[in-house]
DSSP file (Angstrom, degrees, kcal/mol; ACC not computed):
  #  RESIDUE AA STRUCTURE BP1 BP2  ACC     N-H-->O    O-->H-N    N-H-->O    O-->H-N    TCO  KAPPA ALPHA  PHI   PSI    X-CA   Y-CA   Z-CA
    1    1 A M     >        0   0    0      0, 0.0     4,-3.0     0, 0.0     5,-0.3   0.000 360.0 360.0 360.0 -40.5  154.9  -94.6   48.1
    2    2 A S  H  >  +     0   0    0      1,-0.2     4,-2.1     2,-0.2     5,-0.1   0.867 360.0  44.4 -55.7 -46.4  156.0  -92.6   45.0
    3    3 A D  H  > S+     0   0    0      2,-0.2     4,-2.0     1,-0.2    -1,-0.2   0.916 115.3  50.2 -69.0 -39.3  158.7  -95.0   43.9
    4    4 A S  H  > S+     0   0    0      2,-0.2     4,-2.5     1,-0.2    -2,-0.2   0.942 110.6  47.8 -55.8 -53.7  156.4  -97.9   44.6
    5    5 A L  H  X S+     0   0    0     -4,-3.0     4,-2.2     1,-0.2    -1,-0.2   0.870 109.4  54.0 -60.0 -39.6  153.6  -96.4   42.6
    6    6 A T  H  X S+     0   0    0     -4,-2.1     4,-2.3    -5,-0.3    -1,-0.2   0.926 108.1  50.2 -63.6 -43.0  156.0  -95.6   39.7
    7    7 A L  H  X S+     0   0    0     -4,-2.0     4,-2.5     1,-0.2    -2,-0.2   0.942 109.8  50.6 -60.1 -48.3  157.1  -99.3   39.7
    8    8 A Y  H  X S+     0   0    0     -4,-2.5     4,-2.4     1,-0.2    -1,-0.2   0.904 111.2  49.1 -57.7 -39.3  153.4 -100.5   39.6
    9    9 A K  H  X S+     0   0    0     -4,-2.2     4,-2.6     1,-0.2    -1,-0.2   0.913 111.7  48.5 -66.3 -42.1  152.8  -98.1   36.6
   10   10 A L  H  X S+     0   0    0     -4,-2.3     4,-2.4     2,-0.2    -1,-0.2   0.856 108.8  52.9 -68.0 -34.9  155.8  -99.4   34.9
   11   11 A I  H  X S+     0   0    0     -4,-2.5     4,-2.7     2,-0.2    -2,-0.2   0.944 110.2  48.8 -64.5 -47.4  154.7 -103.0   35.5
   12   12 A I  H  X S+     0   0    0     -4,-2.4     4,-2.7     2,-0.2     5,-0.2   0.948 112.8  47.8 -58.2 -49.8  151.3 -102.2   33.9
   13   13 A L  H  X S+     0   0    0     -4,-2.6     4,-2.0     1,-0.2    -1,-0.2   0.911 112.1  48.5 -57.3 -43.1  152.9 -100.5   30.9
   14   14 A Y  H  X S+     0   0    0     -4,-2.4     4,-2.3     2,-0.2    -1,-0.2   0.923 111.0  51.6 -62.0 -47.0  155.3 -103.4   30.4
   15   15 A L  H  X S+     0   0    0     -4,-2.7     4,-0.9     1,-0.2    -2,-0.2   0.940 113.3  43.7 -55.7 -51.0  152.4 -106.0   30.7
   16   16 A L  H  X S+     0   0    0     -4,-2.7     4,-1.0     1,-0.2     5,-0.3   0.791 112.1  52.5 -74.4 -23.9  150.4 -104.1   28.1
   17   17 A K  H  < S+     0   0    0     -4,-2.0    -1,-0.2    -5,-0.2    -2,-0.2   0.847 108.2  52.6 -75.0 -31.7  153.4 -103.6   25.7
   18   18 A K  H  < S+     0   0    0     -4,-2.3    -1,-0.2     1,-0.2    -2,-0.2   0.700 111.4  43.9 -78.2 -15.1  154.2 -107.3   25.8
   19   19 A V  H  < S-     0   0    0     -4,-0.9    -1,-0.2    -5,-0.2    -2,-0.2   0.717  86.2-151.4-100.2 -19.5  150.7 -108.5   24.9
   20   20 A N     <  +     0   0    0     -4,-1.0    -3,-0.1    -5,-0.1    -4,-0.1   0.721  69.9  77.4  50.3  28.7  150.0 -106.0   22.0
   21   21 A F  S    S-     0   0    0     -5,-0.3    -2,-0.1    46,-0.1    -1,-0.1  -0.953  93.7 -80.5-150.7 163.1  146.3 -106.2   22.7
   22   22 A P        -     0   0    0      0, 0.0     2,-0.3     0, 0.0    46,-0.2  -0.274  37.4-156.7 -70.7 148.3  144.1 -104.6   25.4
   23   23 A L  E     -A   67   0A   0     44,-1.6    44,-3.0    83,-0.1     2,-0.1  -0.912  18.2-118.2-119.3 148.9  143.8 -106.1   28.8
   24   24 A T  E  >  -A   66   0A   0     -2,-0.3     4,-2.2    42,-0.2    42,-0.2  -0.361  25.3-110.6 -81.5 165.7  140.9 -105.6   31.2
   25   25 A N  H  > S+     0   0    0     40,-1.7     4,-2.9     1,-0.2     5,-0.2   0.923 121.9  52.4 -56.0 -44.8  141.1 -103.9   34.6
   26   26 A G  H  > S+     0   0    0      1,-0.2     4,-2.5     2,-0.2    -1,-0.2   0.878 108.6  49.5 -62.0 -44.0  140.4 -107.4   36.1
   27   27 A Q  H  > S+     0   0    0      2,-0.2     4,-1.6     1,-0.2    -1,-0.2   0.896 114.4  44.1 -63.8 -42.6  143.2 -109.1   34.1
   28   28 A I  H  X S+     0   0    0     -4,-2.2     4,-2.1     2,-0.2     5,-0.2   0.958 116.4  45.4 -68.6 -51.7  145.8 -106.5   35.1
   29   29 A S  H  X S+     0   0    0     -4,-2.9     4,-2.7     1,-0.2     5,-0.4   0.885 109.2  56.1 -59.4 -42.7  144.7 -106.4   38.8
   30   30 A A  H  X S+     0   0    0     -4,-2.5     4,-2.3    -5,-0.2     5,-0.2   0.904 109.8  45.8 -60.1 -43.3  144.6 -110.2   39.0
   31   31 A F  H  X S+     0   0    0     -4,-1.6     4,-2.1     2,-0.2     6,-0.2   0.957 116.9  42.4 -63.5 -50.1  148.3 -110.6   37.8
   32   32 A I  H  <>S+     0   0    0     -4,-2.1     5,-2.2     1,-0.2     6,-0.8   0.888 119.3  42.8 -73.8 -33.6  149.7 -107.9   40.0
   33   33 A V  H ><5S+     0   0    0     -4,-2.7     3,-1.4    -5,-0.2    -1,-0.2   0.912 113.5  51.6 -71.4 -43.0  147.7 -108.9   43.1
   34   34 A E  H 3<5S+     0   0    0     -4,-2.3    -2,-0.2    -5,-0.4    -1,-0.2   0.866 108.2  51.3 -64.1 -35.0  148.2 -112.6   42.6
   35   35 A E  T 3<5S-     0   0    0     -4,-2.1    -1,-0.3    -5,-0.2    -2,-0.2   0.538 112.5-125.7 -78.9  -3.2  152.0 -112.1   42.3
   36   36 A E  T < 5 +     0   0    0     -3,-1.4    -3,-0.2     2,-0.2    -2,-0.1   0.777  67.8 134.8  67.5  28.5  151.8 -110.0   45.6
   37   37 A Y  S   <S-     0   0    0     -5,-2.2     2,-0.3     1,-0.3    -4,-0.2   0.884  76.7 -40.1 -73.5 -31.9  153.4 -106.9   44.2
   38   38 A T  S    S-     0   0    0     -6,-0.8    -1,-0.3   -30,-0.0    -2,-0.2  -0.972  74.5 -62.3-170.4-177.4  150.8 -104.7   45.8
   39   39 A S    >>  -     0   0    0     -2,-0.3     4,-1.7    -3,-0.1     3,-0.5  -0.410  40.4-114.1 -78.6 153.9  147.1 -104.2   46.6
   40   40 A Y  H 3> S+     0   0    0      1,-0.2     4,-2.4     2,-0.2     5,-0.2   0.878 117.8  55.2 -52.1 -41.4  144.1 -104.0   44.3
   41   41 A F  H 3> S+     0   0    0      1,-0.2     4,-1.9     2,-0.2    -1,-0.2   0.856 106.2  50.8 -69.3 -33.6  143.6 -100.3   45.5
   42   42 A N  H <> S+     0   0    0     -3,-0.5     4,-2.6     2,-0.2    -1,-0.2   0.868 108.8  51.6 -65.7 -37.7  147.3  -99.4   44.5
   43   43 A V  H  X S+     0   0    0     -4,-1.7     4,-2.9     2,-0.2     5,-0.3   0.927 110.6  50.4 -68.5 -43.2  146.7 -101.0   41.0
   44   44 A Q  H  X S+     0   0    0     -4,-2.4     4,-2.3     1,-0.2    -2,-0.2   0.904 110.0  48.7 -61.0 -38.2  143.6  -98.9   40.6
   45   45 A Q  H  X S+     0   0    0     -4,-1.9     4,-2.3     1,-0.2    -2,-0.2   0.929 112.4  47.8 -66.7 -46.6  145.4  -95.8   41.6
   46   46 A A  H  X S+     0   0    0     -4,-2.6     4,-2.0     1,-0.2    -2,-0.2   0.888 111.7  50.0 -65.7 -37.7  148.2  -96.5   39.1
   47   47 A L  H  X S+     0   0    0     -4,-2.9     4,-2.3     2,-0.2     5,-0.2   0.946 110.9  50.2 -60.9 -45.1  145.7  -97.2   36.3
   48   48 A S  H  X S+     0   0    0     -4,-2.3     4,-2.6    -5,-0.3    -2,-0.2   0.923 113.1  45.0 -61.3 -44.0  143.9  -94.0   37.0
   49   49 A E  H  X S+     0   0    0     -4,-2.3     4,-2.0     2,-0.2    -1,-0.2   0.835 110.4  54.3 -71.8 -31.5  147.0  -91.9   36.9
   50   50 A L  H  <>S+     0   0    0     -4,-2.0     5,-2.5     2,-0.2     6,-1.4   0.896 112.3  44.7 -65.6 -41.3  148.4  -93.7   33.8
   51   51 A V  H ><5S+     0   0    0     -4,-2.3     3,-1.4     4,-0.2    -2,-0.2   0.914 110.9  53.1 -68.4 -43.9  145.1  -92.8   32.0
   52   52 A E  H 3<5S+     0   0    0     -4,-2.6    -2,-0.2     1,-0.3    -1,-0.2   0.874 110.3  48.8 -56.2 -38.5  145.2  -89.2   33.4
   53   53 A A  T 3<5S-     0   0    0     -4,-2.0    -1,-0.3    -5,-0.1    -2,-0.2   0.448 115.8-115.6 -83.0  -1.9  148.8  -88.8   32.0
   54   54 A G  T < 5S+     0   0    0     -3,-1.4    19,-0.4     2,-0.2    18,-0.3   0.646  84.8 118.9  77.0  16.2  147.8  -90.2   28.6
   55   55 A L  S   <S+     0   0    0     -5,-2.5    15,-2.5    -6,-0.2     2,-0.3   0.780  79.5  28.9 -80.6 -27.6  150.1  -93.2   29.0
   56   56 A L  E    S-B   69   0A   0     -6,-1.4     2,-0.4    13,-0.2    -2,-0.2  -0.909  71.5-146.8-127.9 157.6  147.1  -95.6   28.7
   57   57 A R  E     -B   68   0A   0     11,-2.5    11,-2.7    -2,-0.3     2,-0.4  -0.970  18.0-151.5-120.0 140.7  143.8  -95.2   26.9
   58   58 A E  E     -B   67   0A   0     -2,-0.4     2,-0.4     9,-0.2     9,-0.2  -0.863  11.3-170.2-116.3 148.9  140.8  -96.8   28.4
   59   59 A Q  E     -B   66   0A   0      7,-2.3     7,-3.2    -2,-0.4     2,-0.5  -0.983  16.7-142.1-137.6 124.3  137.6  -98.2   26.7
   60   60 A K  E     -B   65   0A   0     -2,-0.4     2,-0.5     5,-0.2     5,-0.2  -0.759  18.8-178.5 -92.6 126.4  134.5  -99.3   28.7
   61   61 A V  E >   -B   64   0A   0      3,-3.2     3,-2.8    -2,-0.5     2,-0.2  -0.945  59.1 -64.5-127.6 107.0  132.8 -102.4   27.3
   62   62 A R  T 3  S-     0   0    0     -2,-0.5    50,-0.1     1,-0.3    -1,-0.0  -0.325 122.7  -7.7  49.3-111.2  129.6 -103.4   29.4
   63   63 A N  T 3  S+     0   0    0     -2,-0.2     2,-0.3    -3,-0.1    -1,-0.3   0.346 125.9  73.6 -98.0   6.6  131.0 -104.3   32.8
   64   64 A A  E <   - B   0  61A   0     -3,-2.8    -3,-3.2   -39,-0.1     2,-0.5  -0.861  62.6-145.4-123.8 157.2  134.7 -104.2   32.0
   65   65 A T  E     - B   0  60A   0     -2,-0.3   -40,-1.7    -5,-0.2     2,-0.3  -0.979  16.5-156.9-114.3 125.6  137.3 -101.6   31.3
   66   66 A Q  E     -AB  24  59A   0     -7,-3.2    -7,-2.3    -2,-0.5     2,-0.4  -0.767   5.8-150.7-100.0 149.9  140.0 -102.4   28.7
   67   67 A Y  E     -AB  23  58A   0    -44,-3.0   -44,-1.6    -2,-0.3     2,-0.4  -0.958   9.5-170.9-121.5 135.6  143.3 -100.6   28.7
   68   68 A F  E     - B   0  57A   0    -11,-2.7   -11,-2.5    -2,-0.4     2,-0.3  -0.944  26.2-122.0-120.4 143.8  145.5 -100.0   25.7
   69   69 A I  E     - B   0  56A   0     -2,-0.4   -13,-0.2   -53,-0.2     2,-0.1  -0.695  30.5-143.6 -82.8 136.9  149.1  -98.6   25.9
   70   70 A T     >  -     0   0    0    -15,-2.5     4,-2.0    -2,-0.3     5,-0.1  -0.411  28.7-101.5 -93.2 175.2  149.5  -95.3   24.0
   71   71 A E  H  > S+     0   0    0      2,-0.2     4,-2.5     1,-0.2     5,-0.2   0.922 126.8  51.8 -63.5 -42.6  152.5  -94.2   22.0
   72   72 A D  H  > S+     0   0    0    -18,-0.3     4,-2.5     1,-0.2    -1,-0.2   0.910 106.9  54.0 -51.7 -45.6  153.4  -91.9   25.1
   73   73 A G  H  > S+     0   0    0    -19,-0.4     4,-1.8   -18,-0.3    -1,-0.2   0.856 108.2  48.2 -62.8 -38.2  153.1  -94.9   27.2
   74   74 A E  H  X S+     0   0    0     -4,-2.0     4,-2.2     2,-0.2    -1,-0.2   0.887 111.4  50.5 -66.8 -40.6  155.6  -96.9   25.0
   75   75 A Q  H  X S+     0   0    0     -4,-2.5     4,-1.8     2,-0.2    -2,-0.2   0.883 109.5  49.6 -66.9 -37.6  158.0  -94.0   25.1
   76   76 A T  H  X S+     0   0    0     -4,-2.5     4,-2.6     2,-0.2     5,-0.2   0.859 110.3  51.8 -64.8 -37.2  157.8  -93.8   28.8
   77   77 A L  H  X S+     0   0    0     -4,-1.8     4,-2.2     2,-0.2    -2,-0.2   0.878 106.7  53.7 -59.8 -42.8  158.4  -97.4   29.1
   78   78 A E  H  < S+     0   0    0     -4,-2.2     4,-0.2     1,-0.2    -2,-0.2   0.900 113.7  42.0 -60.6 -41.1  161.4  -97.2   26.9
   79   79 A Y  H  < S+     0   0    0     -4,-1.8    -2,-0.2     1,-0.2     3,-0.2   0.884 130.7  21.5 -76.2 -40.6  162.9  -94.5   29.1
   80   80 A F  H >< S+     0   0    0     -4,-2.6     3,-2.4    -5,-0.1     4,-0.3   0.434  87.9 105.7-111.7   0.6  162.2  -95.9   32.5
   81   81 A G  G ><  +     0   0    0     -4,-2.2     3,-2.5     1,-0.3    -1,-0.1   0.796  68.2  72.3 -48.4 -33.0  161.7  -99.5   31.8
   82   82 A K  G 3  S+     0   0    0      1,-0.3    -1,-0.3    -4,-0.2    -2,-0.1   0.733  81.7  73.1 -60.1 -20.4  165.0 -100.4   33.3
   83   83 A K  G <  S+     0   0    0     -3,-2.4     2,-0.5     2,-0.1    -1,-0.3   0.655  78.2  89.0 -67.1 -15.4  163.5  -99.6   36.8
   84   84 A I  S <  S-     0   0    0     -3,-2.5   -77,-0.0    -4,-0.3     5,-0.0  -0.736  86.8-124.2 -81.1 127.3  161.6 -102.9   36.5
   85   85 A G     >  -     0   0    0     -2,-0.5     4,-2.1     1,-0.1     3,-0.2  -0.297  15.4-115.5 -69.9 156.7  163.8 -105.6   37.9
   86   86 A P  H  > S+     0   0    0      0, 0.0     4,-2.7     0, 0.0     5,-0.2   0.844 115.3  56.1 -60.0 -33.9  164.7 -108.7   35.8
   87   87 A A  H  > S+     0   0    0      2,-0.2     4,-2.0     1,-0.2     5,-0.1   0.909 108.5  47.0 -67.0 -38.5  162.8 -111.0   38.2
   88   88 A I  H  > S+     0   0    0     -3,-0.2     4,-2.3     2,-0.2    -1,-0.2   0.916 112.6  50.3 -67.7 -45.3  159.6 -108.9   37.8
   89   89 A M  H  X S+     0   0    0     -4,-2.1     4,-2.7     1,-0.2    -2,-0.2   0.906 110.4  50.1 -56.5 -46.3  160.1 -108.9   33.9
   90   90 A A  H  X S+     0   0    0     -4,-2.7     4,-2.3     1,-0.2    -1,-0.2   0.867 108.9  50.9 -68.7 -34.5  160.6 -112.7   34.0
   91   91 A D  H  X S+     0   0    0     -4,-2.0     4,-2.4     2,-0.2    -1,-0.2   0.906 113.8  46.1 -65.7 -39.0  157.3 -113.2   36.1
   92   92 A I  H  X S+     0   0    0     -4,-2.3     4,-2.9     2,-0.2     5,-0.2   0.952 113.2  48.2 -66.4 -47.3  155.4 -111.0   33.5
   93   93 A D  H  X S+     0   0    0     -4,-2.7     4,-2.1     1,-0.2    -2,-0.2   0.888 114.0  47.3 -60.3 -41.7  156.9 -112.8   30.5
   94   94 A Q  H  X S+     0   0    0     -4,-2.3     4,-3.0     2,-0.2     5,-0.2   0.921 111.4  51.3 -63.5 -48.7  156.1 -116.2   32.1
   95   95 A Y  H  X S+     0   0    0     -4,-2.4     4,-1.7     1,-0.2    -2,-0.2   0.916 111.5  46.4 -54.4 -46.8  152.6 -115.1   32.9
   96   96 A I  H  X S+     0   0    0     -4,-2.9     4,-1.4     2,-0.2    -1,-0.2   0.905 111.0  52.5 -69.5 -39.0  152.0 -114.0   29.4
   97   97 A E  H  < S+     0   0    0     -4,-2.1     3,-0.3    -5,-0.2     4,-0.3   0.929 115.3  42.3 -55.0 -45.6  153.5 -117.2   27.9
   98   98 A D  H  < S+     0   0    0     -4,-3.0    -1,-0.2     1,-0.2    -2,-0.2   0.750 130.0  24.3 -77.0 -20.9  151.1 -119.3   30.1
   99   99 A N  H  X S+     0   0    0     -4,-1.7     4,-2.8    -5,-0.2     5,-0.2   0.255  82.7 111.7-129.1  12.5  148.0 -117.3   29.7
  100  100 A K  H  X S+     0   0    0     -4,-1.4     4,-2.7    -3,-0.3     5,-0.3   0.909  82.8  48.5 -64.8 -44.3  148.4 -115.4   26.3
  101  101 A M  H  > S+     0   0    0     -4,-0.3     4,-2.3     2,-0.2    -1,-0.2   0.912 114.0  45.5 -63.2 -42.7  145.6 -117.3   24.5
  102  102 A E  H  > S+     0   0    0      2,-0.2     4,-1.8     1,-0.2    -2,-0.2   0.913 114.9  48.2 -63.9 -46.1  143.1 -116.9   27.3
  103  103 A L  H  X S+     0   0    0     -4,-2.8     4,-1.4     2,-0.2    -2,-0.2   0.897 112.7  47.7 -59.9 -43.4  143.9 -113.2   27.7
  104  104 A R  H  X S+     0   0    0     -4,-2.7     4,-2.4    -5,-0.2    -2,-0.2   0.890 109.5  53.0 -68.0 -41.9  143.6 -112.6   24.0
  105  105 A N  H  X S+     0   0    0     -4,-2.3     4,-1.1    -5,-0.3    -1,-0.2   0.890 107.0  52.6 -65.4 -37.4  140.3 -114.5   23.7
  106  106 A E  H  < S+     0   0    0     -4,-1.8    -1,-0.2     1,-0.2    -2,-0.2   0.900 116.4  39.5 -61.2 -40.7  138.8 -112.3   26.5
  107  107 A A  H  < S+     0   0    0     -4,-1.4    -2,-0.2     1,-0.2    -1,-0.2   0.738 111.8  58.5 -81.6 -22.4  139.9 -109.1   24.7
  108  108 A A  H  < S+     0   0    0     -4,-2.4    20,-2.7     1,-0.2     2,-0.7   0.715  94.4  65.8 -85.7 -18.1  139.0 -110.4   21.3
  109  109 A I  E  <  +C  127   0B   0     -4,-1.1     2,-0.4    18,-0.2    18,-0.2  -0.886  68.4 179.5-111.6 108.9  135.3 -111.2   21.8
  110  110 A V  E     +C  126   0B   0     16,-1.7    16,-2.7    -2,-0.7     2,-0.4  -0.900  12.2 171.5-110.6 129.9  133.4 -108.1   22.5
  111  111 A A  E     +C  125   0B   0     -2,-0.4     2,-0.3    14,-0.2    14,-0.2  -0.984  13.8 151.3-140.4 130.0  129.6 -107.6   23.2
  112  112 A D  E     -C  124   0B   0     12,-2.1    12,-3.0    -2,-0.4     2,-0.3  -0.949  20.8-157.0-148.5 162.8  128.0 -104.3   24.3
  113  113 A Y  E     +C  123   0B   0     -2,-0.3     2,-0.3    10,-0.2    10,-0.2  -0.967   8.7 178.8-144.0 159.9  124.6 -102.6   24.0
  114  114 A Y  E     -C  122   0B   0      8,-1.8     8,-3.1    -2,-0.3     2,-0.4  -0.992  37.9 -97.5-159.2 158.0  123.2  -99.2   24.1
  115  115 A K  E     -C  121   0B   0     -2,-0.3     6,-0.3     6,-0.2     2,-0.1  -0.629  44.7-148.7 -78.2 129.7  119.9  -97.4   23.8
  116  116 A N    >   -     0   0    0      4,-2.9     3,-1.7    -2,-0.4    -1,-0.0  -0.383  30.4 -95.6 -97.7 179.1  119.6  -96.0   20.2
  117  117 A T  T 3  S+     0   0    0      1,-0.3    -1,-0.1     2,-0.1    -2,-0.0   0.735 120.7  61.6 -67.7 -26.4  117.8  -92.9   18.9
  118  118 A G  T 3  S-     0   0    0      2,-0.1    -1,-0.3     1,-0.0     3,-0.1   0.387 116.9-108.5 -80.7   2.9  114.7  -95.0   18.1
  119  119 A G  S <  S+     0   0    0     -3,-1.7    -2,-0.1     1,-0.3     2,-0.1   0.380  89.2 103.5  82.2  -2.4  114.1  -96.1   21.7
  120  120 A E  S    S-     0   0    0     23,-0.1    -4,-2.9    -5,-0.0     2,-0.4  -0.296  76.0-101.0 -95.5-174.1  115.2  -99.6   21.0
  121  121 A Y  E     -CD 115 141B   0     20,-2.8    20,-3.4    -6,-0.3     2,-0.6  -0.934  21.5-149.6-116.2 136.9  118.6 -101.2   22.0
  122  122 A S  E     -CD 114 140B   0     -8,-3.1    -8,-1.8    -2,-0.4     2,-0.6  -0.901  10.2-156.3 -99.5 126.3  121.5 -101.7   19.6
  123  123 A V  E     -CD 113 139B   0     16,-3.4    16,-2.5    -2,-0.6     2,-0.6  -0.909   5.0-159.1-103.8 121.3  123.7 -104.7   20.4
  124  124 A H  E     -CD 112 138B   0    -12,-3.0   -12,-2.1    -2,-0.6     2,-0.4  -0.917  11.2-176.0-108.2 124.5  127.3 -104.5   19.0
  125  125 A L  E     +CD 111 137B   0     12,-3.4    12,-3.1    -2,-0.6     2,-0.3  -0.948   3.9 176.0-122.4 134.0  129.0 -107.7   18.7
  126  126 A E  E     -CD 110 136B   0    -16,-2.7   -16,-1.7    -2,-0.4     2,-0.4  -0.980  22.6-168.7-137.4 149.5  132.7 -108.2   17.6
  127  127 A V  E     -CD 109 135B   0      8,-2.2     7,-3.3    -2,-0.3     8,-1.6  -0.956  26.4-160.5-130.5 121.0  135.3 -110.9   17.2
  128  128 A K  E     - D   0 133B   0    -20,-2.7     2,-0.3    -2,-0.4     5,-0.2  -0.739  11.4-173.5-105.3 148.7  138.7 -109.4   16.6
  129  129 A E  E >   - D   0 132B   0      3,-3.5     3,-1.5    -2,-0.3    -2,-0.0  -0.783  46.0 -91.1-125.8 173.0  141.8 -110.9   15.1
  130  130 A R  T 3  S+     0   0    0      1,-0.3     3,-0.1    -2,-0.3    -1,-0.0   0.903 125.9  43.7 -53.0 -46.9  145.4 -109.5   14.8
  131  131 A K  T 3  S-     0   0    0      1,-0.2     2,-0.3    -3,-0.0    -1,-0.3   0.455 127.5 -74.3 -87.9   0.0  144.7 -108.0   11.3
  132  132 A G  E <  S-D  129   0B   0     -3,-1.5    -3,-3.5     0, 0.0     2,-0.3  -0.962  80.0 -11.7 142.9-161.3  141.3 -106.6   12.2
  133  133 A D  E     -D  128   0B   0     -2,-0.3    -5,-0.3    -5,-0.2     3,-0.2  -0.581  34.2-173.2 -78.4 132.2  137.7 -107.6   12.8
  134  134 A L  E    S+     0   0B   0     -7,-3.3     2,-0.4     1,-0.4    -6,-0.2   0.796  87.0   7.2 -88.7 -35.6  136.6 -111.2   11.9
  135  135 A I  E     +D  127   0B   0     -8,-1.6    -8,-2.2     2,-0.0    -1,-0.4  -0.989  61.5 174.0-143.6 134.2  132.9 -110.1   12.7
  136  136 A D  E     +D  126   0B   0     -2,-0.4     2,-0.4   -10,-0.2   -10,-0.2  -0.829  22.9 163.0-139.8 100.2  131.6 -106.7   13.5
  137  137 A L  E     -D  125   0B   0    -12,-3.1   -12,-3.4    -2,-0.3     2,-0.4  -0.914  24.4-164.8-127.0 143.0  127.8 -106.8   13.7
  138  138 A T  E     -D  124   0B   0     -2,-0.4     2,-0.4   -14,-0.2   -14,-0.2  -0.995  11.3-174.2-127.1 129.5  125.2 -104.5   15.2
  139  139 A I  E     -D  123   0B   0    -16,-2.5   -16,-3.4    -2,-0.4     2,-0.4  -0.965  17.6-137.9-125.5 139.7  121.6 -105.8   15.8
  140  140 A S  E     -D  122   0B   0     -2,-0.4   -18,-0.2   -18,-0.2    -2,-0.0  -0.829  24.6-178.5 -98.9 133.1  118.6 -103.7   17.0
  141  141 A V  E     -D  121   0B   0    -20,-3.4   -20,-2.8    -2,-0.4     6,-0.1  -0.960  32.3-123.5-131.7 152.6  116.4 -105.3   19.5
  142  142 A P  S    S+     0   0    0      0, 0.0     2,-0.3     0, 0.0    -1,-0.1   0.772  84.4  27.4 -72.2 -26.9  113.2 -104.0   21.2
  143  143 A D  S  > S-     0   0    0    -22,-0.1     4,-1.7     1,-0.1     3,-0.2  -0.912  72.1-115.5-141.9 166.0  114.2 -104.2   24.8
  144  144 A K  H  > S+     0   0    0     -2,-0.3     4,-2.5     1,-0.2     5,-0.2   0.829 110.4  59.8 -68.3 -36.5  117.1 -104.1   27.3
  145  145 A E  H  > S+     0   0    0      1,-0.2     4,-2.4     2,-0.2    -1,-0.2   0.914 107.2  46.3 -63.9 -41.1  116.6 -107.8   28.5
  146  146 A Q  H  > S+     0   0    0      2,-0.2     4,-2.5     1,-0.2    -1,-0.2   0.899 110.9  52.3 -69.5 -36.2  117.1 -109.1   25.0
  147  147 A A  H  X S+     0   0    0     -4,-1.7     4,-2.2     1,-0.2    -2,-0.2   0.948 111.6  46.5 -62.9 -45.6  120.2 -106.9   24.5
  148  148 A I  H  X S+     0   0    0     -4,-2.5     4,-2.8     1,-0.2    -2,-0.2   0.921 112.1  50.7 -62.6 -43.5  121.7 -108.3   27.8
  149  149 A A  H  X S+     0   0    0     -4,-2.4     4,-1.8     1,-0.2    -1,-0.2   0.924 110.4  49.1 -64.3 -40.4  120.8 -111.9   26.8
  150  150 A I  H  X S+     0   0    0     -4,-2.5     4,-1.1     2,-0.2    -1,-0.2   0.923 113.3  46.5 -62.2 -46.0  122.5 -111.5   23.4
  151  151 A C  H >X S+     0   0    0     -4,-2.2     4,-0.6     1,-0.2     3,-0.5   0.921 110.9  53.6 -63.5 -45.6  125.7 -110.0   25.0
  152  152 A D  H 3< S+     0   0    0     -4,-2.8     4,-0.3     1,-0.2    -1,-0.2   0.840 115.4  39.4 -62.2 -32.5  125.7 -112.9   27.6
  153  153 A H  H 3X S+     0   0    0     -4,-1.8     4,-2.2    -5,-0.2     3,-0.4   0.595  93.0  87.6 -91.3 -11.6  125.5 -115.6   24.9
  154  154 A W  H <X S+     0   0    0     -4,-1.1     4,-1.6    -3,-0.5    -1,-0.2   0.893  84.7  52.0 -60.7 -43.5  127.9 -114.0   22.4
  155  155 A E  H  < S+     0   0    0     -4,-0.6     4,-0.3     1,-0.2    -1,-0.2   0.866 116.1  41.3 -67.4 -31.8  131.1 -115.4   23.8
  156  156 A K  H  4 S+     0   0    0     -3,-0.4    -1,-0.2    -4,-0.3     4,-0.2   0.807 125.5  33.3 -77.8 -30.2  129.8 -119.0   23.7
  157  157 A K  H  X S+     0   0    0     -4,-2.2     4,-2.4     1,-0.2    -2,-0.2   0.397  85.2  97.8-111.6   5.5  128.0 -118.7   20.4
  158  158 A C  H  X S+     0   0    0     -4,-1.6     4,-2.5     1,-0.2     5,-0.2   0.856  87.3  49.6 -68.7 -35.5  130.2 -116.4   18.2
  159  159 A Q  H  > S+     0   0    0     -4,-0.3     4,-2.5     2,-0.2    -1,-0.2   0.878 112.2  48.9 -66.9 -34.6  132.0 -119.3   16.4
  160  160 A E  H  > S+     0   0    0     -4,-0.2     4,-2.5     2,-0.2    -2,-0.2   0.915 112.3  47.2 -66.3 -44.8  128.7 -120.9   15.7
  161  161 A V  H  X S+     0   0    0     -4,-2.4     4,-2.7     2,-0.2    -2,-0.2   0.928 111.6  51.4 -62.4 -48.9  127.2 -117.6   14.3
  162  162 A Y  H  X S+     0   0    0     -4,-2.5     4,-2.6     2,-0.2     5,-0.2   0.960 112.1  46.9 -55.6 -51.7  130.4 -117.0   12.2
  163  163 A Q  H  X S+     0   0    0     -4,-2.5     4,-3.0     1,-0.2     5,-0.2   0.916 112.1  50.2 -58.2 -43.7  130.1 -120.5   10.7
  164  164 A Y  H  X S+     0   0    0     -4,-2.5     4,-2.4     1,-0.2    -1,-0.2   0.936 112.0  47.3 -62.7 -46.2  126.4 -120.1   10.0
  165  165 A L  H  X S+     0   0    0     -4,-2.7     4,-2.8     2,-0.2     5,-0.2   0.914 114.0  47.6 -60.3 -43.2  127.0 -116.7    8.2
  166  166 A M  H  X S+     0   0    0     -4,-2.6     4,-1.9     2,-0.2    -2,-0.2   0.938 114.9  45.0 -59.9 -50.1  129.9 -118.2    6.2
  167  167 A N  H  < S+     0   0    0     -4,-3.0    -1,-0.2    -5,-0.2    -2,-0.2   0.884 117.3  45.1 -65.9 -37.7  127.9 -121.2    5.1
  168  168 A T  H  < S+     0   0    0     -4,-2.4    -2,-0.2    -5,-0.2    -1,-0.2   0.918 117.6  41.2 -72.8 -44.7  124.8 -119.2    4.3
  169  169 A L  H  <        0   0    0     -4,-2.8    -2,-0.2     1,-0.2    -1,-0.2   0.634 360.0 360.0 -86.4 -12.2  126.5 -116.4    2.4
  170  170 A L     <        0   0    0     -4,-1.9    -1,-0.2    -5,-0.2    -2,-0.2   0.393 360.0 360.0-107.0 360.0  128.9 -118.7    0.4
């Protein structure tokens, strides 16, 4: 099991290194399970151990956990990456080539909310690009239902909101 788990960890590190943006637990699990490398539960164990070891950093956003490769993770991949077979690397490279825009868009549009000190809810909305944030906006709303509604609509409406702000402010 140990050698297999090590391979799953290296696959995850390689996947994150190749995309240079965070991937969600769902995105990582979907790739590994769909390729039939291992089960969902083994992926979760590998992710957990990678975070514990400091090779990945995780960030929770609403109902999703995003993973980032750390510098230690990159060094580990450099040392042990040869243990990933060329066929698996080719599968990962092809998957990224076929799905990069979709994967990036899922990671680039962020909507989350939290209860603030005034008892209201702050909704934090972002659209990220390679060089930084395109939009980074926090809105205060009176109740949780409104916060959830705004988060739910952000992905579909963010371009419209950006265009409106640009037109209004310029």
